[in-house]
N, C-alpha and C positions, 0 to 999 in steps of 0.2 A: 573320753570316758568309755570304758569297755563294759558292755552289758552281757551278762551270761544268764542262761536259764537255770534257775535253781530247781530243786526237787519240788518245791511248792508250785512253781510256774508250770512244770510238767503235769502236776496233778490238776491244775486249772485247765490246761489244754485238754487233758484226758476227760475231765468232767464235761467240757464243752462238746467234745466229740460224742460222748455218751448221750448228752441231751439232744444233739442233732439226730442221732440214731433213733432216739425215742420219738422225736418229731416225725421222722420218716415213717415209723411204725404207726403213729396216730393218723398220718395222712393216708397210709395204706388201708387203714380200717374205715376211713371216712369217704374216700374217693375210689370208685370202682374203675377198673381198667376198661379201656375202649377197644373193641375188636372191629376189624374191618373185613368184610366179606366181599368178594368180587365175582361177578358173572360176566362172561364175554359172549356177545352175539356177533356172528359173522354173516354179513349180507353178501350172498354170492353174486346175484345179478338181478336186474329189474324186470325180467320177462314176466308178463302177466300169465301166459299160458305155460311157460316152461318148454315150449316146443321150438321156439326160435329165439335168437339172441337180439334183444332190444337194448343192449347195454351201451350207455354212453356216460362219460364222466359227469356231466351236469346232472343227468337224471339220477346217477348213483349218489351224488352228494345230497340231492333233494330227498331221496328215499331214506338215507341214513339219518338225516336230521329229523325227518318225519318219525322214524322209529324212536328217536330220542324223546320227542314230544309224547309219543304213545306211552313210553315207559314211565313218564311222570303224570300221565292222565289219571283222573279219578277212577274210570272203569277198570283200568289195569291194576291200580293199587288196591281197589276193593276186591278184585278177583284174587290177588295175591294174599290179602288178608283172610279171605275165605279159605284159601288153600292151607294156610298155617294155623287156622282155627281161631283167629281173634275176631272174626266176623261170621255170623251165621250164614252157612252156604245156601240156605233156602231164601234168603233175603235178596230182593232185586236192588238195582242201583237206586231207584226212587225210594225204596224202603229205608235204605241206609242214609240217604240225604235228608230224609224227613226226621231222623233221629239225631238230636243235638249231640248226645254223647258219642255216637258213632261217627258223626262228622268231625268232632275233635280228634277222635282216634285215627281217622283217615288222614287228617292233617299231620298228626304226629308221625304216622308211617311215611307220609310224603316227605317230611323233613329229615328222615333218617337216610334218604338215598341221595346219591350224587351220580349224575350221568355224564360220561365223557365220550366224545365222538372222535374217532381216529379215521379221518377221511383217506389217509394214505393206505392204511391196511383195510379200509372198509369195515371197521369193527366198531361195535357199540359196547362200551365198558360200563357196567352197572355196579356201583359201590354202595354197600350198606354198612352203617356205623351203629354199633350197639354195645352196651356193657355186658350183654348176654351172648356168649360165644355161639351157642346152638341156635338162638333166635336169629343172629346175623346170618348164619349159614342157611337156615331154612327160608328166611325172607328173601335172600338173594336168589336162591334157587326158585322159589315161588314166583318172584318178580320176572325172572327170565322166562319161565314157562308161560306166564300170563302174556308177556309181550309176543312170544312165538305163537301162542294160540290166537291172540287178537290179529296178528299179521296173517295167519292162515285163514281165519274167518273173513278177513277183509279181502284176501285173494279169492276166496270162494265166491264172495259177492261179485267181484269183478268177472270171474268165470261165468257166473249166472247171467250177468248183464251181457257179456260177449256172446254167450250161447243164444240168448234171446234175440240179440241183434242179428246174428247169423241166420237163425231160423226165419226171421222176417225177410231177410235178403233172399233166402232160398225160395220162399213162397213167391216173392216177386219175380225171381228168375224162372220159376215154373210157369208163371203166367206169360212172361216174355217169351219163353221157349215155345209155348203153345201158339202164341201169336205168330212167331217166326215160321213155325211149321205150317200154319194155316195160310200164311202169305205165299209160301213156296208152293203149296198144293194148289191154291187158287190160281196162281200164275201159270202153273203147268196145265191145269185143266182148261183154263180160258184160252191158252195160246198154242197148245200142242197140235191142234188140227187146223190152225190158221197159219198164215204166212208171217204173223207178227212175233213169232217166238224168237227171243233174243237169248242166246246162250250166255252172253256176258251178264245179263240181268239175272238169269237163273243161278249163275255161279256166285253172284253177289249175295243173293238170298240164301244160298247154301252156306257161304262163308259167314254170313250174319248169324245163321242158326248154329253153326259149329262154334263160333265164339261164345255164344250164350251157353252152349253145352259145356265148354271148357271152364267158364267161370263157375257154372253150377257144380262141376266135378271137383274143382278146387275147394269151394266153400263146403261142399258135402264132406270132403275128406277132413277139413279142419273141424267141422261140426262133430264128426265121430271121434276125432282125437280129443276134443274137449270133453265129450261124454265119457270116454275111457279114463281121462285124467281125473274127472270128478269122481268116478266110481272107485278109482284107486285111492283117492284122498279120503273117501268115506271109510275105506277099510282101515287105514292107518294114517294118523296125522304126521307121522315121521317121514312119509314119502315126499313131503313138500320141501325137500332140501334144496331144490332149485331156487326157491324164493328166500328161505331163511334157514340157517343151521345154527345150532347152539353148541358152544363148547364152554364148559363151566370149570373154573378153578377157584380155590378159596385161599385167601391170605389172612390167616388168623393170628399172626405173630406180632402184629403192630399194637403196641401198648403205649400210646402217647401219654396217657395219664400217669403211668408208672414211671416213665422217663422224667416227667415233670416233678414227681414226688422226690425222686433221687436227687435231682439237681437242687431243688429247694432245700432238702435235708442237708446236703453237703454245704451249701452256702450258709445256712443258719448255723450249722455246727462250727464252721470256721469262724464266723462272726462272734459267736458266743465264746469260743475258746480265746480269741484275741481280746475281747472285752473283759473276760474274767482275768486274763493275764495282766492286762493294763490296770484293772482295778486292784489286783493283789499287789502289784509293784507300787501303786500309789499308797496303799496301806502300809507297806513295809517302809516306804520313804518317810511317812509320818511317824 
């Protein structure tokens, strides 16, 4: 039995396609497209001071994963929310956490982001998904800036701690140097006019004093380097590129929801056209 498509069947198929297109249009009106914004953060190395290389693979991985945790932390998300204007910039973290509505808003902001760690490239990729193109771009940018600022502030705290530690060590070395000088002077004064003067002992005391002076000079140089580094970082946050640099790019062409609508519309259109054709043939047979 040979089956051919009559003009009526073609009309049924065409009607099914039209209905499918109508369904796609209705889906387009009811479901908003989803945009993806991406920010990339490159961790250059782990040196606290930026003066010497302390870079090792294990520390590098620990640091990049720590940055990933920072990017999803409440303080960073709240700061990003303040930057894009959804949270009052005058509010502290405690103020935000005491407001139930703002806490829900922060949770929503937190759920919009996805953090990916690339340990090979030593990169941190921050993704933001939103139905609002501009919001996705602004939030991704604000989130990256908040992570960088938090990292810089954290580095500044480490610099302060290191500076304080070195300052204490310098004070101890000053006392130690004074004691060494006194021992050498006392030894010379007590033995220069007697037959007990030992040149080897005096050389030992001189060497001891010189070693203290050398340690003092090295720490003093490091102390001033830290002071200069801190003053430069105060002038501009961007000079801290030895710790963290940001490179931002945005991918806003991803429309997962639109793709889903088209696929659903095509499937529904084909099914309707087939069903209408079968139904029409059944009626003709009767």
